[in-house]
N, C-alpha and C positions, 0 to 999 in steps of 0.2 A: 229455501232462499236461493236465488240465482247467484252463480259465481260472478264476481266482479270482472268485467271485461278488461282485457289487457290491450291498451292502446299505445302504439309506438309511433313517435313522430321523428322523421329523419330529415335533417337539413342543417341549418345554421343561421346565424344573424337574426334579423327581426321577424322572419317568417316563422321560425320555431317558437319564438316568444309569443307571437299572435295566437297560434293554435293552442299552445299550452295554457296561456293565461285565460283563454276562453273556455277550455275544456275542464279546467281544474275544479270548477264548481259542481261538476257531474261526478257520479259515483263510479269512476273508472280508475284502474291502476295505470297511471301514466308513466311513460318512459320517453326520454329524448336521446336519440343517437346523433351525436354532434360531429360535424366536420372538423378535421385537424389541419386544414390547408391554409387557414388565415395567416397572413404575414404582414398586415398593415397596422399603422398607428401604434398605440400602446402595446398591443399584442406582439407586433413585429419587433419592437425594441426589446421587450422582455425575452423573446425567442433568441434574439441575437446576443444579448448580454448574459443571460442565465442558462441558455440551452434548454429552456422549459418548453413543453408542448403548448400550443396557443391557448390561452385562458379565456379570451374574449367571448366566444360563442358559448362556452361552458358557463361563464358568469351570467349571460343573458338567460339561459335555460334555467339555471338555479333560481334566479330572481323571479322568473315566470311562475315557478312552482313553489315559491316560498310562502310562508305563513302570511296571509292577507291581513292579519291583525297586527302585524309588526312592520308597519310601513317605514319606520325610521331605519330599521336594519336593512331593508331592501334598498332604500335610498342611499344608505351608506355604501353598500356594495356597488351601486350604480354611479356614485359620485365621481366626477371627473375634474381634476385640477386644471384651472384655466390660467394660472400664473406660476411663476417659479421656474428658473432655468432647468432644473433637474426633474421636476415633477410635472411640468406643463404637458397636458395631453394624456397623462396617465389616468386610468380608472383605478380607484381605490380597491375595487373588487379584484381587478387583475393583480394588483400588488399583493393583496391578501392571499390569493390562490398561490402566487409564487412563493410567498413566505411559508404557507402550509406545505408546499411541495418540499421545501428545504427542511422543515420540521419533521415531516413524516417520512421523507426519503424517497417518495415516488408520487407521480401525478394521480394515480388511482386513489390512493389513500388521502391525498389532499382534497379531492372532490368529496370523498366520504365525510371528511371533517367539515368542509364548507356546507354540506348537506345538513349536518347536525346543527351548525350555527344558525342557519337560515330556517330551520325546521321545515325542510322541503318535503312536500307531499308527492313522492314519486322518485324516479331514478334519472340521473343525468349520466350518460355513458359516452366517453370519447370513442369514436369509430375505430381508432387505432391508438396504440401506445408507442408508436415509432414515429420519428421525425421524418417529414417529407415535404416536398414543394410541388406546387401545381404548375403545369405547363399547358399552353393552348397553341395548336397549329391552326392558323387562319386559312381561309380558302385560297389565298394567294401564295401559300407556302411559308409565310413568315411564322416563326415560333416566338411566343410571348412567354417569358419566365416570371412566375410569381402571381399569386392570387390578386394582389393589389394592382398590378399592372394590367391584369385582365379586367378587373372590376372597374378601375378608373383608367380608361385607355389613353395612352399617348399616341397610339397608332390610329388608323382610320377605323373608328368604332362601327362603321356601317358594314365592315367585312364580317362575314359569319365565321363561326368557329367550326373547323372541319374535324378536328380531333382534340381530345382532352386526355392528358396523362399525368401520372405522378412519377417523380424521380427523387429519391430512389423508390422502387416499388416497396409497398409495406403490406403486412398481413393484418387481418382484423383483430381487434380486441376480442378475446373469447367471450367477455361479458356482452359485447354488442351482438355477436352471433347468437348467443343463448337467448338474449332478449327478443330478437327477431323470431326465433324458432317458437317461442312461447306466445307470440302475439296473436290476438284475435283480429286486430285492425292495424294496418300499416298506412301511415299518412305521409305522402311526399309533397312538400311545398305547403304554402307559397314560399317564395324566397328567390334569391338570385340563382338562376338555373345552373349556370356553369361554374359558379364560385362557392355556392352554399349547398346545393342538393347533389349534383352529379359527382363532386369529389368523393362523397361517401361510397358511391357505387364503383369507384375505381379501386377501392381497397380490397385486396384479395380476400375472398370469403363472404363479402357482404351481398353482392348480387346473387350468388348461389343460394344464400340463406333466404333472401326475399322471394326468389323464384320458387323455391321448394316449399315455402311456408304456405299453410292452408288459410292464412289470414286473408281477409278482404283488403285489397289495396286501393287506396284513394289518392288521386292526383288533384291537388288544388292549384288551379291555373292562376298565374299572376294577373293583377289588374292592369299593370302597365308594362310596356316593353322597356328594355334597358340598353342604352347605347354600349357597344362593346360586347354584349352577350346575346341579346334577343331582338336586335333591331329589325323592325318589320314583321315580327312574329304575330300570327293569329293564334287562337286557342288550340287548334289542332296541332300546331307546330310544337307546343309544349309537350303534348302527349306523344307525338312522333319522335321527339328527341329522347324522351324517357324510354320509349320502346326500342330505340337504338341500343340502349345499354341493358335493358331488362328482357327484351323480346316481346313479340306480339301477344296480345290477349292475357297479359299478366295483370295489368291495371283493370280493376272492376268498375270503378266510378271516377268520373271527372267532374269536379266542381268548378263552374264558370260564372263569374260575375257578368251580368248584362246591363247593369246600371251605368250609364255614361256619366262622367263627372260634369260639373258645370263648366261652361265654355272658358271662363277666365282662368280657372285653375288648370284646366287641360292645356290652355295656351302656354301657361308658365312651363309646363313639362315639355311641350312641343318645341319650345325655344331651346331646350337642352337635347333635342332630338329623341325624346322618349314619347311614346304615344299609347293610347288606349288599346288594350288587347281585344280585338273584335272576335265575337263568337261566329265562326265560319261553319255553320251546322252541316252544310253539304259535304264538307271534308271528313265528317265523322260517319258517313253512310256505310262504309265497309268495316266499321269497328264494332266490336261487341260491347264496348264500354257503355255504361249507363251515364248519361249526362244530366247533371243537376245544375240548373240555372237559377239565378236569383239576384237580388240586390244585396251584395255583401260589402258595399262601399262604406267606409268610415267617414264620418263628418270631420272636417278639419282642413288644415293647409297641406297635408300630405295625402296622396292617393294610395291608401292601403286598405287591407281587409279590416272590417269591424270584427273584433274578437268574439263578441256576443252573437252577432248574426251568423258568423261562420260556424261557431260551435253549435248553435241551434240546428243547423242543417247537418253537420257532421254527426251529431248525436242521434238523429233520425236514422242515418245509415248504420251507425254502431249498434243501435237497438233494434234495427231491422223493422222499424215502424213504417207505416205507409208514408211515402214521400212522393211528391209530384216531380217526377224526373222526365226529361226530354229524351226519348229513345227513338232513334231512327231505325227503320227496318234494315236488316242485313240482306245482302244478296244471297240467293240460294236458300 
């Protein structure tokens, strides 16, 4: 009998949720390595008041891998209070993780207990166990402090990010490094490039572990650009940015959606200065990466990846089955 493939998803937010929820029906050993840079909303309040590491993205990953037969428990962890002066905006799952951290005495054990409660099929691993904050230097030299201020820009969101850094500098959670080293497949994205994916690569020890890993590395390109982060980006820009941190020829596969959204829905996004990520195939000519294109668009009012469609394509890569990929010839 074949050994179960170890698949590691690196990121945060809805992107990790999408990949995990799609892949969990497959016979893989799934792990999520989650960014600890979040500082907005309920998470930000709990960080400030209790000094806890950010629970929000951990909660989403736990829910994605939770027992599908117990929807009530998953809904409970995802429940958000809409009224009440002290509870409004808080996610119950965030509060429960905070309580578990107080009961167990540390964040790592709090996640382990939450994993048991939700009957999680896989591992959810914080990228670091140390507190830090995210900073972005823009192309005009301005420095933006905090994940939320980068994610929801008060500055000119058309300005590109020149440099991303953490302060204070932090070291990787040993569990995260060990998980990467054991991986057969490492998936980066989809998700907010500068506030969910790249913050993981800034943690000391993570990039080195990814680069030295023998795992196949997959980049899932976002469907839409995002003002303040990836304004005006094409598909190749996502890969190029990842390579700035990982180095050339580290990513093996790039998954790109080529299905354009309907005009009315796209116009809604364009009014917010977001746009469809175009597949600029000529800019991949000098890359060794294998390009997988397809319709990965989810039906609905939000332009996101369909978990089932995406997982189907990812599973073909994971299992090394024949897959129709678009590969441009390399020079030389």
